mmCIF file of the N, C-alpha and C atoms, coordinates in Angstrom:
data_MODEL
# 
_entry.id   MODEL 
# 
loop_
_atom_site.group_PDB 
_atom_site.id 
_atom_site.type_symbol 
_atom_site.label_atom_id 
_atom_site.label_alt_id 
_atom_site.label_comp_id 
_atom_site.label_asym_id 
_atom_site.label_entity_id 
_atom_site.label_seq_id 
_atom_site.pdbx_PDB_ins_code 
_atom_site.Cartn_x 
_atom_site.Cartn_y 
_atom_site.Cartn_z 
_atom_site.occupancy 
_atom_site.B_iso_or_equiv 
_atom_site.pdbx_formal_charge 
_atom_site.auth_seq_id 
_atom_site.auth_comp_id 
_atom_site.auth_asym_id 
_atom_site.auth_atom_id 
_atom_site.pdbx_PDB_model_num 
ATOM 1   N N  . MET A 1 1  ? 0.865   -1.176 0.000  1.00 0.00 ? 1  MET A N  1 
ATOM 2   C CA . MET A 1 1  ? 0.000   0.000  0.000  1.00 0.00 ? 1  MET A CA 1 
ATOM 3   C C  . MET A 1 1  ? 0.908   1.235  0.000  1.00 0.00 ? 1  MET A C  1 
ATOM 4   N N  . SER A 1 2  ? 0.617   2.151  -0.876 1.00 0.00 ? 2  SER A N  1 
ATOM 5   C CA . SER A 1 2  ? 1.458   3.342  -0.961 1.00 0.00 ? 2  SER A CA 1 
ATOM 6   C C  . SER A 1 2  ? 1.206   4.267  0.225  1.00 0.00 ? 2  SER A C  1 
ATOM 7   N N  . SER A 1 3  ? 2.147   5.138  0.477  1.00 0.00 ? 3  SER A N  1 
ATOM 8   C CA . SER A 1 3  ? 2.004   6.045  1.614  1.00 0.00 ? 3  SER A CA 1 
ATOM 9   C C  . SER A 1 3  ? 0.858   7.024  1.394  1.00 0.00 ? 3  SER A C  1 
ATOM 10  N N  . PHE A 1 4  ? 0.606   7.396  0.143  1.00 0.00 ? 4  PHE A N  1 
ATOM 11  C CA . PHE A 1 4  ? -0.521  8.297  -0.138 1.00 0.00 ? 4  PHE A CA 1 
ATOM 12  C C  . PHE A 1 4  ? -1.851  7.624  0.167  1.00 0.00 ? 4  PHE A C  1 
ATOM 13  N N  . ALA A 1 5  ? -2.016  6.380  -0.230 1.00 0.00 ? 5  ALA A N  1 
ATOM 14  C CA . ALA A 1 5  ? -3.258  5.658  0.024  1.00 0.00 ? 5  ALA A CA 1 
ATOM 15  C C  . ALA A 1 5  ? -3.466  5.445  1.516  1.00 0.00 ? 5  ALA A C  1 
ATOM 16  N N  . LEU A 1 6  ? -2.396  5.134  2.231  1.00 0.00 ? 6  LEU A N  1 
ATOM 17  C CA . LEU A 1 6  ? -2.493  4.935  3.666  1.00 0.00 ? 6  LEU A CA 1 
ATOM 18  C C  . LEU A 1 6  ? -2.862  6.244  4.367  1.00 0.00 ? 6  LEU A C  1 
ATOM 19  N N  . SER A 1 7  ? -2.261  7.340  3.946  1.00 0.00 ? 7  SER A N  1 
ATOM 20  C CA . SER A 1 7  ? -2.579  8.646  4.530  1.00 0.00 ? 7  SER A CA 1 
ATOM 21  C C  . SER A 1 7  ? -4.024  9.024  4.254  1.00 0.00 ? 7  SER A C  1 
ATOM 22  N N  . ALA A 1 8  ? -4.494  8.796  3.041  1.00 0.00 ? 8  ALA A N  1 
ATOM 23  C CA . ALA A 1 8  ? -5.878  9.105  2.698  1.00 0.00 ? 8  ALA A CA 1 
ATOM 24  C C  . ALA A 1 8  ? -6.845  8.257  3.508  1.00 0.00 ? 8  ALA A C  1 
ATOM 25  N N  . TYR A 1 9  ? -6.503  6.992  3.708  1.00 0.00 ? 9  TYR A N  1 
ATOM 26  C CA . TYR A 1 9  ? -7.362  6.109  4.495  1.00 0.00 ? 9  TYR A CA 1 
ATOM 27  C C  . TYR A 1 9  ? -7.445  6.574  5.946  1.00 0.00 ? 9  TYR A C  1 
ATOM 28  N N  . ILE A 1 10 ? -6.308  6.962  6.521  1.00 0.00 ? 10 ILE A N  1 
ATOM 29  C CA . ILE A 1 10 ? -6.288  7.405  7.919  1.00 0.00 ? 10 ILE A CA 1 
ATOM 30  C C  . ILE A 1 10 ? -7.007  8.737  8.078  1.00 0.00 ? 10 ILE A C  1 
ATOM 31  N N  . LEU A 1 11 ? -6.821  9.661  7.152  1.00 0.00 ? 11 LEU A N  1 
ATOM 32  C CA . LEU A 1 11 ? -7.438  10.988 7.252  1.00 0.00 ? 11 LEU A CA 1 
ATOM 33  C C  . LEU A 1 11 ? -8.920  10.988 6.893  1.00 0.00 ? 11 LEU A C  1 
ATOM 34  N N  . MET A 1 12 ? -9.399  9.930  6.274  1.00 0.00 ? 12 MET A N  1 
ATOM 35  C CA . MET A 1 12 ? -10.808 9.845  5.893  1.00 0.00 ? 12 MET A CA 1 
ATOM 36  C C  . MET A 1 12 ? -11.699 9.708  7.129  1.00 0.00 ? 12 MET A C  1 
ATOM 37  N N  . TRP A 1 13 ? -11.261 9.015  8.156  1.00 0.00 ? 13 TRP A N  1 
ATOM 38  C CA . TRP A 1 13 ? -12.102 8.735  9.315  1.00 0.00 ? 13 TRP A CA 1 
ATOM 39  C C  . TRP A 1 13 ? -12.453 9.973  10.128 1.00 0.00 ? 13 TRP A C  1 
ATOM 40  N N  . PRO A 1 14 ? -11.531 10.886 10.412 1.00 0.00 ? 14 PRO A N  1 
ATOM 41  C CA . PRO A 1 14 ? -11.947 12.101 11.120 1.00 0.00 ? 14 PRO A CA 1 
ATOM 42  C C  . PRO A 1 14 ? -12.954 12.932 10.328 1.00 0.00 ? 14 PRO A C  1 
ATOM 43  N N  . VAL A 1 15 ? -12.850 12.919 9.016  1.00 0.00 ? 15 VAL A N  1 
ATOM 44  C CA . VAL A 1 15 ? -13.815 13.657 8.192  1.00 0.00 ? 15 VAL A CA 1 
ATOM 45  C C  . VAL A 1 15 ? -15.195 13.027 8.314  1.00 0.00 ? 15 VAL A C  1 
ATOM 46  N N  . ILE A 1 16 ? -15.274 11.716 8.269  1.00 0.00 ? 16 ILE A N  1 
ATOM 47  C CA . ILE A 1 16 ? -16.555 11.022 8.402  1.00 0.00 ? 16 ILE A CA 1 
ATOM 48  C C  . ILE A 1 16 ? -17.159 11.284 9.779  1.00 0.00 ? 16 ILE A C  1 
ATOM 49  N N  . VAL A 1 17 ? -16.331 11.231 10.831 1.00 0.00 ? 17 VAL A N  1 
ATOM 50  C CA . VAL A 1 17 ? -16.815 11.491 12.181 1.00 0.00 ? 17 VAL A CA 1 
ATOM 51  C C  . VAL A 1 17 ? -17.317 12.926 12.308 1.00 0.00 ? 17 VAL A C  1 
ATOM 52  N N  . ALA A 1 18 ? -16.611 13.871 11.710 1.00 0.00 ? 18 ALA A N  1 
ATOM 53  C CA . ALA A 1 18 ? -17.028 15.278 11.771 1.00 0.00 ? 18 ALA A CA 1 
ATOM 54  C C  . ALA A 1 18 ? -18.367 15.481 11.062 1.00 0.00 ? 18 ALA A C  1 
ATOM 55  N N  . ILE A 1 19 ? -18.572 14.825 9.940  1.00 0.00 ? 19 ILE A N  1 
ATOM 56  C CA . ILE A 1 19 ? -19.844 14.949 9.210  1.00 0.00 ? 19 ILE A CA 1 
ATOM 57  C C  . ILE A 1 19 ? -20.985 14.365 10.031 1.00 0.00 ? 19 ILE A C  1 
ATOM 58  N N  . VAL A 1 20 ? -20.781 13.201 10.631 1.00 0.00 ? 20 VAL A N  1 
ATOM 59  C CA . VAL A 1 20 ? -21.823 12.577 11.444 1.00 0.00 ? 20 VAL A CA 1 
ATOM 60  C C  . VAL A 1 20 ? -22.137 13.434 12.661 1.00 0.00 ? 20 VAL A C  1 
ATOM 61  N N  . LEU A 1 21 ? -21.111 13.973 13.302 1.00 0.00 ? 21 LEU A N  1 
ATOM 62  C CA . LEU A 1 21 ? -21.324 14.843 14.458 1.00 0.00 ? 21 LEU A CA 1 
ATOM 63  C C  . LEU A 1 21 ? -22.091 16.100 14.064 1.00 0.00 ? 21 LEU A C  1 
ATOM 64  N N  . PHE A 1 22 ? -21.792 16.658 12.897 1.00 0.00 ? 22 PHE A N  1 
ATOM 65  C CA . PHE A 1 22 ? -22.502 17.833 12.407 1.00 0.00 ? 22 PHE A CA 1 
ATOM 66  C C  . PHE A 1 22 ? -23.979 17.527 12.179 1.00 0.00 ? 22 PHE A C  1 
ATOM 67  N N  . VAL A 1 23 ? -24.281 16.398 11.569 1.00 0.00 ? 23 VAL A N  1 
ATOM 68  C CA . VAL A 1 23 ? -25.670 16.028 11.287 1.00 0.00 ? 23 VAL A CA 1 
ATOM 69  C C  . VAL A 1 23 ? -26.447 15.805 12.587 1.00 0.00 ? 23 VAL A C  1 
ATOM 70  N N  . ILE A 1 24 ? -25.841 15.103 13.541 1.00 0.00 ? 24 ILE A N  1 
ATOM 71  C CA . ILE A 1 24 ? -26.504 14.853 14.817 1.00 0.00 ? 24 ILE A CA 1 
ATOM 72  C C  . ILE A 1 24 ? -26.723 16.156 15.574 1.00 0.00 ? 24 ILE A C  1 
ATOM 73  N N  . SER A 1 25 ? -25.710 17.020 15.595 1.00 0.00 ? 25 SER A N  1 
ATOM 74  C CA . SER A 1 25 ? -25.832 18.297 16.303 1.00 0.00 ? 25 SER A CA 1 
ATOM 75  C C  . SER A 1 25 ? -26.892 19.184 15.678 1.00 0.00 ? 25 SER A C  1 
ATOM 76  N N  . ARG A 1 26 ? -26.931 19.219 14.364 1.00 0.00 ? 26 ARG A N  1 
ATOM 77  C CA . ARG A 1 26 ? -27.928 20.038 13.668 1.00 0.00 ? 26 ARG A CA 1 
ATOM 78  C C  . ARG A 1 26 ? -29.339 19.564 13.995 1.00 0.00 ? 26 ARG A C  1 
ATOM 79  N N  . ALA A 1 27 ? -29.554 18.263 14.004 1.00 0.00 ? 27 ALA A N  1 
ATOM 80  C CA . ALA A 1 27 ? -30.874 17.728 14.336 1.00 0.00 ? 27 ALA A CA 1 
ATOM 81  C C  . ALA A 1 27 ? -31.236 18.018 15.788 1.00 0.00 ? 27 ALA A C  1 
ATOM 82  N N  . PHE A 1 28 ? -30.258 17.894 16.699 1.00 0.00 ? 28 PHE A N  1 
ATOM 83  C CA . PHE A 1 28 ? -30.525 18.170 18.107 1.00 0.00 ? 28 PHE A CA 1 
ATOM 84  C C  . PHE A 1 28 ? -30.937 19.621 18.306 1.00 0.00 ? 28 PHE A C  1 
ATOM 85  N N  . PHE A 1 29 ? -30.176 20.552 17.747 1.00 0.00 ? 29 PHE A N  1 
ATOM 86  C CA . PHE A 1 29 ? -30.489 21.965 17.950 1.00 0.00 ? 29 PHE A CA 1 
ATOM 87  C C  . PHE A 1 29 ? -31.793 22.368 17.266 1.00 0.00 ? 29 PHE A C  1 
ATOM 88  N N  . ARG A 1 30 ? -32.125 21.718 16.164 1.00 0.00 ? 30 ARG A N  1 
ATOM 89  C CA . ARG A 1 30 ? -33.412 21.983 15.514 1.00 0.00 ? 30 ARG A CA 1 
ATOM 90  C C  . ARG A 1 30 ? -34.563 21.527 16.403 1.00 0.00 ? 30 ARG A C  1 
ATOM 91  N N  . GLU A 1 31 ? -34.450 20.345 16.991 1.00 0.00 ? 31 GLU A N  1 
ATOM 92  C CA . GLU A 1 31 ? -35.485 19.844 17.897 1.00 0.00 ? 31 GLU A CA 1 
ATOM 93  C C  . GLU A 1 31 ? -35.572 20.699 19.162 1.00 0.00 ? 31 GLU A C  1 
ATOM 94  N N  . TRP A 1 32 ? -34.426 21.132 19.677 1.00 0.00 ? 32 TRP A N  1 
ATOM 95  C CA . TRP A 1 32 ? -34.390 21.952 20.877 1.00 0.00 ? 32 TRP A CA 1 
ATOM 96  C C  . TRP A 1 32 ? -35.071 23.292 20.641 1.00 0.00 ? 32 TRP A C  1 
ATOM 97  N N  . ALA A 1 33 ? -34.801 23.910 19.499 1.00 0.00 ? 33 ALA A N  1 
ATOM 98  C CA . ALA A 1 33 ? -35.427 25.196 19.182 1.00 0.00 ? 33 ALA A CA 1 
ATOM 99  C C  . ALA A 1 33 ? -36.931 25.039 19.003 1.00 0.00 ? 33 ALA A C  1 
ATOM 100 N N  . GLU A 1 34 ? -37.354 23.964 18.382 1.00 0.00 ? 34 GLU A N  1 
ATOM 101 C CA . GLU A 1 34 ? -38.789 23.722 18.196 1.00 0.00 ? 34 GLU A CA 1 
ATOM 102 C C  . GLU A 1 34 ? -39.479 23.493 19.538 1.00 0.00 ? 34 GLU A C  1 
ATOM 103 N N  . ALA A 1 35 ? -38.845 22.772 20.446 1.00 0.00 ? 35 ALA A N  1 
ATOM 104 C CA . ALA A 1 35 ? -39.428 22.536 21.766 1.00 0.00 ? 35 ALA A CA 1 
ATOM 105 C C  . ALA A 1 35 ? -39.526 23.845 22.551 1.00 0.00 ? 35 ALA A C  1 
ATOM 106 N N  . ARG A 1 36 ? -38.531 24.690 22.432 1.00 0.00 ? 36 ARG A N  1 
ATOM 107 C CA . ARG A 1 36 ? -38.581 25.982 23.133 1.00 0.00 ? 36 ARG A CA 1 
ATOM 108 C C  . ARG A 1 36 ? -39.698 26.863 22.573 1.00 0.00 ? 36 ARG A C  1 
ATOM 109 N N  . ARG A 1 37 ? -39.881 26.842 21.252 1.00 0.00 ? 37 ARG A N  1 
ATOM 110 C CA . ARG A 1 37 ? -40.952 27.632 20.651 1.00 0.00 ? 37 ARG A CA 1 
ATOM 111 C C  . ARG A 1 37 ? -42.323 27.166 21.111 1.00 0.00 ? 37 ARG A C  1 
ATOM 112 N N  . ASN A 1 38 ? -42.466 25.853 21.279 1.00 0.00 ? 38 ASN A N  1 
ATOM 113 C CA . ASN A 1 38 ? -43.745 25.291 21.697 1.00 0.00 ? 38 ASN A CA 1 
ATOM 114 C C  . ASN A 1 38 ? -43.914 25.279 23.210 1.00 0.00 ? 38 ASN A C  1 
ATOM 115 N N  . GLY A 1 39 ? -42.893 25.681 23.952 1.00 0.00 ? 39 GLY A N  1 
ATOM 116 C CA . GLY A 1 39 ? -42.961 25.696 25.398 1.00 0.00 ? 39 GLY A CA 1 
ATOM 117 C C  . GLY A 1 39 ? -42.952 24.326 26.034 1.00 0.00 ? 39 GLY A C  1 
ATOM 118 N N  . GLU A 1 40 ? -42.352 23.373 25.371 1.00 0.00 ? 40 GLU A N  1 
ATOM 119 C CA . GLU A 1 40 ? -42.272 22.003 25.855 1.00 0.00 ? 40 GLU A CA 1 
ATOM 120 C C  . GLU A 1 40 ? -40.860 21.673 26.290 1.00 0.00 ? 40 GLU A C  1 
ATOM 121 N N  . GLY A 1 41 ? -40.719 20.575 27.025 1.00 0.00 ? 41 GLY A N  1 
ATOM 122 C CA . GLY A 1 41 ? -39.403 20.087 27.396 1.00 0.00 ? 41 GLY A CA 1 
ATOM 123 C C  . GLY A 1 41 ? -38.858 19.170 26.306 1.00 0.00 ? 41 GLY A C  1 
ATOM 124 N N  . MET A 1 42 ? -37.584 18.913 26.381 1.00 0.00 ? 42 MET A N  1 
ATOM 125 C CA . MET A 1 42 ? -36.975 18.019 25.385 1.00 0.00 ? 42 MET A CA 1 
ATOM 126 C C  . MET A 1 42 ? -37.337 16.575 25.646 1.00 0.00 ? 42 MET A C  1 
ATOM 127 N N  . ILE A 1 43 ? -37.553 16.212 26.889 1.00 0.00 ? 43 ILE A N  1 
ATOM 128 C CA . ILE A 1 43 ? -37.828 14.803 27.210 1.00 0.00 ? 43 ILE A CA 1 
ATOM 129 C C  . ILE A 1 43 ? -39.322 14.607 27.368 1.00 0.00 ? 43 ILE A C  1 
# 
């Protein structure tokens, strides 16, 4: 395996984790804002 392919493979995982964290955070804050507008709790 070339060093470029190995580097790309290793650096791919933090990018995937960052994208998943962004999607989860965006959904959480959207639900939180909607609950605050409706005067409800999150749980």
